[in-house]
N, C-alpha and C positions, 0 to 999 in steps of 0.2 A: 506495503499498501504506500500511496508518494501523500507522506505530508503535508498539507498547505498551514505553514506556519503563522499562524498570530503575529501580525503586527505587532503586538506588545512585546511579543519575544522577537528582540533587536539586536542584540549579544550573545555573546559565547556567553557570558553570565547571568544574564536570564536567563539561558537555555538549560545551561546548568542549572538553575534553579526551578525551573519545570521539572526535572529528570530527579533531581531532587523529590519534591514536593509527588512528582507520580512513583516513585519507587516507597515514602513514608503510607498512603496511600492505597498503596498493595498490601504494605505488609498488615493496615491494617483489616482493609479487607480479607484476608488470609485470615488472621486474628477473628474476624468476626464470623469468617463461615466456618468456622471449627467449634467455632462459642453453639451458633446456630444446631449443628447437625449433633452433638453431643446436649443439647435442649436445656441449654444454659435458658433458665431466664432476663438473665441480668444482660443487657448488652452494651457494648461502649460507645462513647457518645460519634459520633463521623467527624472525621475533619475538615476541616471549611477547604473546598479545592476554591484557585482562583477562576477570574474570567476564562486565561488562557487555555489549562489543566479542564476545563469541561468542553472548548471547542476542539481538543488533543478527542477527551472519550464521545467527542459528538461524528466524528468523523474516523472514529477507528466502529470498530465491531465489539468494541464494549460495550455500547450504550445500548446492543438489542440483548447480550450474550455474555455476561460481567462474570471471569472465572480470571486464579492469581496467572492458568498460560496465556489469557491472550491480555492480560495489564503485563508481563515481562517481553512478549513480542513488541506489542508498542513503547517500551520502554527501549529494547533494544534498537525500533526504528528512529526513535530520541537521539541515541547516543550513533548512530551513522549517519542522523541525518549532521551531529555537531561535528562527527570527522569525516565529512566529505561537503560541510558547505562553502561556501568561498565566503570570503571574512574581507573587510576593508577596515579604518579606523580612521574615525576624519575626529579633528581634532579644536576645539571653537574659544573664541576669548573668553567665554560666560557658562556654567554649567547651564545645557542643556535644558531647556523646558521641554514639557507632557512634547505639547502643540507640537515643535520643533522636528523632536523625534521620531513623531509618530510620522509626521510630512518627511521624513526625510529616510525615513525606512522602507516608505512607501514608492515612489519617489525612486531609491535603489531597488526594489525588487521590483518595478514594472518596468526603469528602466536595463538597469545590468543583467540581474538573477532572481528571480521568484526564490532562490533559496541563502539568497544574502546573509551573512551578519553584520548588525555593523556596529561595532565599537566608537564610542564618543569619549573623550578625553577634553580635560578643561586645562586649557595654556593663554593666564594671562598678557604673557609680552609679545602675542600674536598679534593683540590690539583690536581683532575685527577681524572679517574672513574667516576664511577656513583653509586649514591642511587635511589634506589628504590623503593615507598612506593605503597601498594597496602593496601588498609583496613588498622586493625592494623597492618601488618607484613609489616618488612624491610628490604630490600636486599640489601646491602650494599658492591659495589664493586670497594669503594677509595681508593685510593692512601695512602691514612692521613690513615685508617684503617690497612691495610699490616705494614706500617711503625709505629704504638703504635704495634702491635700484636710482631713485630722480637723489637723492642726499646733494646732490651739486647744485637743483634747481629749489631744495627743501627753501634754503637764506630766500630766493628771488621769492619763493609764494608767502612768507612769513612779511617781506616787505611788504608787502602790494594788502597787507590784511590793514 
């Protein structure tokens, strides 16, 4: 099955957290199933699931046929996704907002690769714009680079202000 990752799962860290959440839920599910099989009257409280985890469960066979084996299959698929996904890193001059993060991840998944993972970094020294790193390539669209490239013209600009 090919997973369509929710846009809220943007980075490797988000995906690792999702995998951990699915493992914890699978562990609870297996434990609760054993309790039901032996006729225990007291069931443990269902752990909360994030919207992303519910989306993954919804697109898998787990929704119709809950079993420990199915959970293991989905968790294995998440590990495969993590290992094979293209990954880029975007550095911004300020911490990324959720709205901007969702917008950039959506754009990257629509225009670069549907299974791309986007890691966000904060670097105040770039002053503005962004720096994108993909593999060994770095694309620098920062204000700092533009200022340093035009450092000979900078005093002239300041005199005109």
